[in-house]
GUTORVEX-816033 format. One record per residue (C-alpha): x negated, y, z. Coordinates in steps of 0.5 Angstrom, whole numbers, plus 2048, in hexadecimal, padded with zeros to 3 digits. Example, Ala and Ser with C-alpha at 12.3 -4.5 7.8 and 13.67 -1.06 7.14 Angstrom:
// residues 2
+-----+-----+-----+
:  px :  py :  pz :
+-----+-----+-----+
: 7E7 : 7F7 : 810 :
: 7E5 : 7FE : 80E :
+-----+-----+-----+
This chain:
// residues 118
+-----+-----+-----+
:  px :  py :  pz :
+-----+-----+-----+
: 809 : 7F5 : 824 :
: 805 : 7FB : 823 :
: 807 : 803 : 821 :
: 800 : 805 : 81F :
: 800 : 805 : 817 :
: 7F9 : 804 : 814 :
: 7F7 : 80C : 812 :
: 7F5 : 80E : 80B :
: 7EE : 80F : 80E :
: 7ED : 808 : 80D :
: 7ED : 807 : 806 :
: 7E6 : 808 : 803 :
: 7E5 : 80B : 7FC :
: 7E0 : 80B : 7F7 :
: 7DE : 810 : 7F2 :
: 7E2 : 80E : 7EB :
: 7DC : 80D : 7E5 :
: 7E2 : 80F : 7E0 :
: 7E5 : 814 : 7E3 :
: 7E5 : 817 : 7DC :
: 7EB : 813 : 7D9 :
: 7F1 : 80F : 7DC :
: 7F2 : 808 : 7DE :
: 7F6 : 804 : 7E1 :
: 7F4 : 800 : 7E8 :
: 7F9 : 7FA : 7EA :
: 7F8 : 7F8 : 7F1 :
: 7FC : 7F3 : 7F4 :
: 7FD : 7F0 : 7FB :
: 800 : 7E9 : 7FB :
: 800 : 7E9 : 803 :
: 802 : 7EF : 806 :
: 805 : 7EF : 80D :
: 808 : 7F3 : 811 :
: 80D : 7F3 : 817 :
: 815 : 7F4 : 817 :
: 816 : 7FA : 81C :
: 81D : 7F7 : 81E :
: 81C : 7F0 : 81E :
: 814 : 7EF : 820 :
: 814 : 7EA : 81B :
: 80F : 7EA : 815 :
: 810 : 7ED : 80E :
: 80C : 7EA : 808 :
: 80B : 7EE : 801 :
: 807 : 7EF : 7FB :
: 805 : 7F6 : 7FB :
: 803 : 7F8 : 7F4 :
: 7FF : 7FF : 7F3 :
: 7FE : 802 : 7EC :
: 7FA : 808 : 7EB :
: 7F6 : 80C : 7E6 :
: 7F0 : 80F : 7EA :
: 7EE : 816 : 7EA :
: 7E7 : 817 : 7ED :
: 7E6 : 811 : 7F2 :
: 7E9 : 80A : 7F2 :
: 7EB : 805 : 7F8 :
: 7E5 : 801 : 7FB :
: 7EA : 7FA : 7FC :
: 7E7 : 7F8 : 802 :
: 7E9 : 7FE : 805 :
: 7EF : 7FD : 803 :
: 7F1 : 7F7 : 804 :
: 7EF : 7F8 : 80C :
: 7F4 : 7FE : 80C :
: 7FA : 7FA : 809 :
: 7F8 : 7F4 : 80E :
: 7F9 : 7F9 : 813 :
: 800 : 7F9 : 813 :
: 801 : 7F2 : 815 :
: 803 : 7F4 : 81C :
: 806 : 7FA : 81A :
: 80E : 7FB : 81B :
: 810 : 7FF : 815 :
: 816 : 7FF : 810 :
: 814 : 7FC : 808 :
: 816 : 803 : 805 :
: 811 : 806 : 80B :
: 80B : 802 : 80A :
: 80C : 803 : 802 :
: 80C : 80A : 802 :
: 806 : 80B : 808 :
: 802 : 807 : 803 :
: 802 : 80B : 7FD :
: 802 : 811 : 802 :
: 7FC : 80E : 805 :
: 7F9 : 80C : 7FE :
: 7FA : 813 : 7FB :
: 7F6 : 817 : 801 :
: 7F1 : 812 : 801 :
: 7F0 : 811 : 7F9 :
: 7F4 : 817 : 7F6 :
: 7F5 : 813 : 7F0 :
: 7F8 : 817 : 7E9 :
: 7FE : 812 : 7EA :
: 801 : 80C : 7EF :
: 807 : 807 : 7F0 :
: 807 : 802 : 7F6 :
: 80C : 7FD : 7F5 :
: 80D : 7F9 : 7FB :
: 811 : 7F2 : 7FA :
: 813 : 7EF : 801 :
: 815 : 7E8 : 801 :
: 81C : 7E6 : 802 :
: 81F : 7E6 : 809 :
: 826 : 7E5 : 80C :
: 828 : 7E4 : 804 :
: 825 : 7EC : 803 :
: 820 : 7ED : 7FE :
: 81D : 7F4 : 7FE :
: 818 : 7F8 : 7F9 :
: 816 : 7FF : 7FA :
: 813 : 802 : 7F5 :
: 80F : 809 : 7F6 :
: 80B : 80D : 7F1 :
: 808 : 814 : 7F0 :
: 809 : 819 : 7ED :
+-----+-----+-----+
């Protein structure tokens, strides 16, 4: 288990060719994995990122690699969901964004964490 979380600097952006209009980009990551910081066991989730871009859009391969960086990180569901939205905002500066983490059931408990900005 690692304490080093991925950094927003790992998320690459490209120029948004349609920055003159609002449009919604929906990204779903159904194979997200991190580690429970208490037990060291893997946590699995679907992470949905929905954003209205501004000047930049996210380059998807770099986003995939950034998210894969959580595989060995011990982090709570609430923290990882909020870290993803904070890092995405720093890298891309969208007009608005929401991130939803739907974590698989473990021990009879299902967790969904939703974070929005603004």
